C-alpha positions as CSV (number, residue, x, y, z in Angstrom):
1,M,-16.5,35.6,-11.5
2,L,-20.3,36.7,-11.3
3,A,-23.5,34.4,-11.2
4,L,-26.3,35.8,-13.8
5,A,-29.9,34.1,-14.4
6,S,-33.0,35.8,-15.4
7,D,-36.7,34.2,-16.6
8,H,-38.7,35.0,-19.2
9,G,-39.4,38.3,-18.3
10,G,-35.7,39.4,-17.3
11,L,-33.7,38.4,-20.7
12,A,-33.7,41.3,-22.5
13,L,-32.0,42.9,-19.3
14,K,-30.0,40.1,-18.7
15,K,-28.1,40.4,-21.8
16,A,-27.9,44.2,-21.9
17,V,-25.8,43.3,-18.7
18,M,-23.9,40.3,-20.2
19,A,-22.7,42.9,-22.6
20,H,-22.0,45.7,-20.0
21,L,-20.4,42.7,-18.2
22,K,-18.3,41.8,-21.2
23,E,-17.4,45.0,-21.8
24,R,-16.0,45.6,-18.7
25,G,-14.0,42.4,-18.8
26,L,-15.7,40.8,-15.8
27,A,-15.9,37.1,-16.2
28,Y,-19.7,35.8,-15.7
29,Q,-21.8,32.7,-15.4
30,D,-25.1,32.3,-17.3
31,F,-27.4,29.8,-15.2
32,G,-30.2,31.0,-17.8
33,T,-32.9,31.0,-18.6
34,Y,-31.9,31.0,-22.4
35,T,-34.7,31.7,-24.3
36,D,-38.0,33.5,-24.0
37,A,-40.4,30.8,-23.6
38,S,-42.2,31.5,-20.7
39,C,-40.4,29.7,-17.3
40,D,-40.3,29.3,-13.3
41,Y,-37.6,31.9,-11.8
42,P,-36.8,29.4,-9.1
43,D,-35.5,27.1,-11.7
44,F,-32.5,29.7,-12.8
45,G,-32.3,31.6,-9.4
46,R,-31.3,29.3,-7.0
47,P,-28.9,27.3,-8.7
48,A,-27.2,30.7,-9.5
49,A,-27.6,31.9,-5.9
50,Q,-26.3,28.4,-4.3
51,A,-23.3,28.8,-6.8
52,V,-22.5,32.3,-4.7
53,A,-23.3,30.5,-1.6
54,S,-21.1,27.5,-2.6
55,G,-17.8,29.9,-3.3
56,A,-18.0,29.1,-6.8
57,C,-19.6,32.1,-8.1
58,D,-18.4,35.9,-5.5
59,R,-21.6,37.6,-6.2
60,G,-24.5,37.2,-8.5
61,I,-27.4,39.3,-10.6
62,L,-30.8,38.4,-11.0
63,I,-33.2,39.7,-12.9
64,C,-37.1,38.9,-13.6
65,T,-39.8,40.7,-14.5
66,T,-40.2,42.9,-10.8
67,G,-37.3,41.9,-9.3
68,I,-39.5,40.5,-6.0
69,G,-39.1,36.6,-6.7
70,M,-36.1,36.3,-8.0
71,S,-35.5,38.0,-4.4
72,I,-37.9,35.1,-2.9
73,T,-36.2,32.9,-3.9
74,A,-32.2,34.3,-3.9
75,N,-32.8,34.8,-0.1
76,R,-33.9,31.3,0.9
77,I,-31.0,30.0,0.3
78,P,-28.1,30.2,3.4
79,G,-25.7,33.0,3.4
80,I,-27.1,34.9,0.6
81,R,-28.3,38.1,1.1
82,A,-30.0,39.6,-2.3
83,A,-31.5,43.1,-2.7
84,L,-33.6,44.0,-4.7
85,C,-32.4,47.9,-6.0
86,G,-34.2,50.3,-8.7
87,D,-31.4,53.3,-7.8
88,C,-27.8,53.1,-7.3
89,F,-28.6,54.9,-4.3
90,S,-30.1,51.3,-2.3
91,A,-27.3,49.1,-4.4
92,R,-24.4,51.3,-3.1
93,M,-26.1,51.1,1.2
94,T,-26.7,47.6,0.3
95,R,-22.8,46.9,-0.4
96,L,-21.6,49.1,2.3
97,H,-23.7,48.3,5.1
98,N,-25.4,45.2,4.1
99,D,-22.5,43.1,2.3
100,A,-25.0,41.7,-0.1
101,N,-24.0,39.4,-2.2
102,I,-26.9,39.5,-4.9
103,L,-27.8,42.2,-6.9
104,V,-31.6,42.1,-8.2
105,L,-33.2,43.8,-10.7
106,G,-36.6,44.1,-12.4
107,A,-36.8,44.6,-15.5
108,A,-40.5,46.3,-16.0
109,V,-39.5,48.5,-13.4
110,T,-35.9,49.3,-14.1
111,G,-35.2,50.7,-17.5
112,E,-31.5,49.1,-19.1
113,G,-29.2,52.6,-19.1
114,L,-30.4,52.7,-15.2
115,A,-30.1,49.4,-14.8
116,L,-26.3,48.9,-16.1
117,L,-25.6,52.1,-13.4
118,I,-26.7,49.7,-10.6
119,V,-24.8,47.1,-11.5
120,D,-21.6,49.3,-11.8
121,T,-22.7,50.8,-8.6
122,F,-23.0,47.0,-7.0
123,L,-19.8,45.5,-8.4
124,D,-18.2,48.7,-7.9
125,T,-18.6,49.2,-3.7
126,A,-17.3,47.5,-1.4
127,F,-18.3,46.3,2.0
128,S,-17.3,49.2,4.9
129,N,-16.2,46.1,7.4
130,E,-17.4,48.7,10.2
131,E,-18.1,46.6,13.6
132,R,-21.7,47.7,13.5
133,H,-22.1,46.3,9.8
134,K,-20.5,43.4,10.9
135,R,-23.2,42.8,14.2
136,R,-25.9,43.2,11.5
137,I,-25.0,40.9,9.5
138,S,-24.8,38.4,12.0
139,K,-27.6,38.8,13.6
140,I,-29.3,38.2,10.1
141,E,-26.7,35.1,9.2
142,G,-28.6,34.3,13.0
């Protein structure tokens, strides 16, 4: 189960991601927002990140206008390693090396076509499980 959330600036891209996940047969829980009315990204990003941190959801995808606000919000939750990615290489490497559990997208920065490729790369790449990367993640977790 994937946790999804956006603010008003990321709503249209979140809807495209939801349709894409449905096509792939992947389950998700949408933590909002549900309208394009101006809202505060932490109100939606925090509960989604908490669902990932608790294990209720395996991973997450958060979207706001730039991706920065959602990244900051998610990374405040212990156990979350959220990565703002604007290209497939970063999405692949953050899974391989950082075992990132939340992908963050900037809707005004990354177009829909590329965003869906980034989503696929993030979801389809497993953590390398290499000792050096586990050691580094352990240092992050402190």
